[in-house]
N, C-alpha and C positions, 0 to 999 in steps of 0.2 A: 319164470321162466318155463317154456313148453319139454313135458318131459317125454321120453320115448315112448313113442307106442310098440304095438306087437308084431309079429314077423309080419313082415307084408304079402298082402294077396296076391298080385304077381310075380313070377320068378325073375328076379334080374338077373340071373346068370345066361339067359336069353338073351338079350340087349344087345345091340353091335353098335359101344359107344360111338364110335366113328361118323354112323351111317346118323343116327341125332344128333350129334355137334355140327355133321354138314348141314341137316335138314335145318337147326335151329340158326345157321348160318344166312340161309335164306329167307328165315319168317323173321328173324330179328331185328333189320334196320328197321330205323322209329319211322310211322309212315305205312308201313307195308300193312300192318294191318289194316287202317284204316281206310286204304285204298281200292285193298280189296274187300273189304265188306261194305264199302259203296257202290264198287261194279256187280257185286252179289245180289244187291234191293234192287239198282233198277236193274238189272238183266236185258242189258241195251250196250253198243256202244257209246263211248262215251269220250268227248275229247279231255286234254289236260284243263280244256279252260272251266268245263263243267263240272271235274270234279274238284279242281281247287276252289271254285264255288259253295263246297260242301264242306270247306276246310277254312271258313275264314281265317281261323290263327294259324295259317301256312302261306308261305308263298306259291307263286305258281312257279316260279322256277323250279324250287326243291320237289313238288310235287310232279313236273317233269322226269326230275334227275331220279328221284324212286320210280318211275313208273319206266324208264330206262332200263334201271336195273333189273323189275320185275321182268319184263322182256327177255334180260341176257337171261334169265334164270326159267326160263317159261313158265308165267305165271298168267304172262297176259299177251296178248297176240292184238297186229294193226294188220289191216290189208297190204299197206305200204310203208315207206318212210319218208314220204313227203311230209313236210311239215303242216300241224295240223291234223293229221291221221287221228282215226279214234280210237279208243282203245278197248278190248276186249277179255273176259278170261279165257281161258283156255281151260281144257280137260281137268288138267294140272289144278289149275287155281281153283275151278268148281268145287274140287274134293277136299279144298281148303276147309268147309263150313264145320267137317267132323272133326278135325282138328280145334278151332274155334272153340267149339260146344265144349270139349274135353275140356281145353284150360280154362276155359271160364270157368265151369263145373267145379276144379278142380281150387281156382284160386278162392270159390265162393266158399266153399267148406273148408280150409282150412288158412286162409288168407286173409280175405277183405270180405268179411259178412254183411259191408253196409250195402247201400245203393252206392252202383255205377255205372257208367256207361257198356255197355258188352264191350266194344273196341278199345276203349280205355284200363279194362279188367283185363283182356289178354292181353292188351301189350304190355301190362305192368306183369304179366306170369314170367312172356316170354324174355322180357329184360330178367328177371331174377335165372330163369335155366339159362340164355343164351351168354355162357360163360367158359370159355378155355378150358379143357381138363376136367371140369366140373363134374361132368355127368360119370366119369370114369370113378372118381371120389366119392359119388353117390352110388354107383355102382358096387364097392367094392364094399360101402357100408353096408350097403342092401344084402350084398351074400355072405357077408361075415358077420355081424353083428358090429356090437363095439371093439372100436379097433382106436390103439394107441396111435401117435400120429407117427411114428414112425415104422409102423406094421401099414399103413395108409400110403406113406409115400411108398413103401416098395410094393405093395398090390397096385397099385395105380401106374408105378414107374414113372414118378416125378420127382423132379429135383426138391431136395429141401427147402429151402424158400419158399418155391413156388408152391408145392401144397401149402404151405401156412399159409400163405397168401390166399389159396382156396377157400381153405376149410374157414379161416376167418371171414371171408365174403360169404359163404354161404352159410354162417353163424348170425352173421348179422338181416341173413333171407328170412332165417326162420327156418331152413332148411337140415341143418345140422346143430347138435348140441352138446355140452360137454355132460356126463355123467357124475358130474365132481370138481369141488371148487380147486383141490390141489393139485399141484402141478404132475404130468403125468397121467393125470385119468382120463379115462378113454374116451373119444366121440362116438356118438350116436346117431341115427334120423331121429329127427318127429316125427309128426303125424306127418304132417304134408312132405317128409321127404319119402316116410312108407309109399304114399301115395303115388309118386311118383312114376312107379312102374306100370300103369296104365296109361297114365301119361306119355312115357317112354316108348309103349307099345303102340299105343294110337302116331305118334310121328314117323316112327319105324316101320310101322304101315305105308303111311301116305308115302314115304321118300322111295318105294320101293322101284317106281317107273322112274324117278332120275338116276337111279342106282342101275339099276337093268342099260336103261341108257347108255349111261358112260361105261359100262365093262362091256359092251357089246361089241365085240371088231368091228364090223361092218359100216360104223358111227365112224369111224377114227380116220384120215385124211391119209389115203395113201401119197408118198412123194412120187413126183410125176421124174422120171430116169430122160434124158435125151441120146438118142442113137448115137457112135460116134460119126463125125462127119468122115466122108470117104471123098479121095482127092487123087485126080487122074497122076500117072506112072510113066516111065517111058515112053515118053512121047504122046499124052492125050493131050490138047487142049482144052484150056475153059473157054466157056462164052464171055466171059466178061473181063478177062486179063486179054486176050488175043493173041496170048501166048503158050506157053508150055507150061506141065504141071511147079515147075521150077520158081514160076511168075505167081501161080497161082497160091500156091500154099506162102503161107508166111514166114519171114525169115526168121521171126524167135520162138518157131518151133519146131521141134525134133520129128521125121519122118521113119516111121518104123515097117517096113513092108512088111502083107501080112501072105501067110502062107500059104493058101485058098488063093487064086486066080478070079477073079472077078468077068463077071459077065457083060458082055455086048452091050453098051450104052447105059453101065453104071459110071456115074462121075460125080465130082469134087464138087465142092461151095455149094450140095443139095441140089446143082442142076442136072441135067446130063449136058456129057460131052461127046466129043468125038475120039474115040478110044484110038490108038495110036497101038504100034506092033507090043505085044507084052503089055499091054493094059492090067497092071495087078491093085488088088484092092490095099490100102494103106490106113493104119493108124494113127492118130495124132494124139501126141504125147504133149504136155506144157512142161516146158524148159524149166527148172528149178528155181529160182529167182535167185541174184548173186544178192549177198548183203552191201549196200552203199556205202561207201567210205565215210568215214567222220569226220566231220568240219572241221579246222581249228577253233578253238574259241577266242574270238577275239577279244582282247586284251582293252581295258577301258582304260585311257588317259590318266598319270595321275593327275587331281586337281587340287593343288596346296589351296590351303584356308585364305581366308579374302583378308590382311591387316586395314587397319587403319592408319592413314598414312600420316604420323606426327607431323605437328607445326614447329616453325624455326622459334628456339627462345625471343621473347622479346628482347628487346635491345634496351635499355634504361635513357628515358629522356636527358639531357644534361641542361641544364640553364645559361644560356650563351648573353644570358647581361650581367652575372657575376664570373669574372674568370677564374 
């Protein structure tokens, strides 16, 4: 059983657990690391078929879906959305090299010291870390030292069964251990868990452009507002209807006159009209919808169960030979 290590070399207090988990959610899906490393090694735009040829154990459909997810997350880009357009790493995707190196060094030093493909090692490290609310549990143990289960649940702000499930998962992954075998003994971070401070710092630093872009108010779409339509009143004529304003306005709308008088040429139906005497601007309000009457429920006819008709009793046969 791994033993608890010395105090961490990197302070866990300065880590933003929410930002780290958001970044891990982008990097954690399967084959994201493989696709990013292939694009980084080739350093050129590649089509889905070319990337799928480098991954013979993955279908082309799965590679296409993973690249589409990476495109939505801002890791890759393409010139257009036509079928077969090549993908290429963005500046954010190219900066993943430092994150991959940090995860690989951490896994090689504390988890899997044997020989393994670089992408497979990074993928295994992300699988251990990409767990919801696990970062908060590790941060609580790294900040306060060994803690009992109840205190961990309170410090991380987790529901008791949820915190227990997270601790069991972290314990099976080799990041958390128990200081004793008795019930109620506190939990503590292992050597691999204590070394996660530098890993979290690297991931948080990589996710700063994502957080800044998300928090920028200029990037948020502004809801378009439609100006109120103005209809002629007092004798103005609509060029479409050929009649007065009463024919131009809809019958199911209530018209309320405005206080300010309209200038000459201001008309209704978004088109200029011939203003009549005393033309004013009006504001159209939708009439409140009246509740529809409830239709009476149709009663189903009573269906009697079908009974089998009984056959008449058989009459005994008489022998006419003997009276």
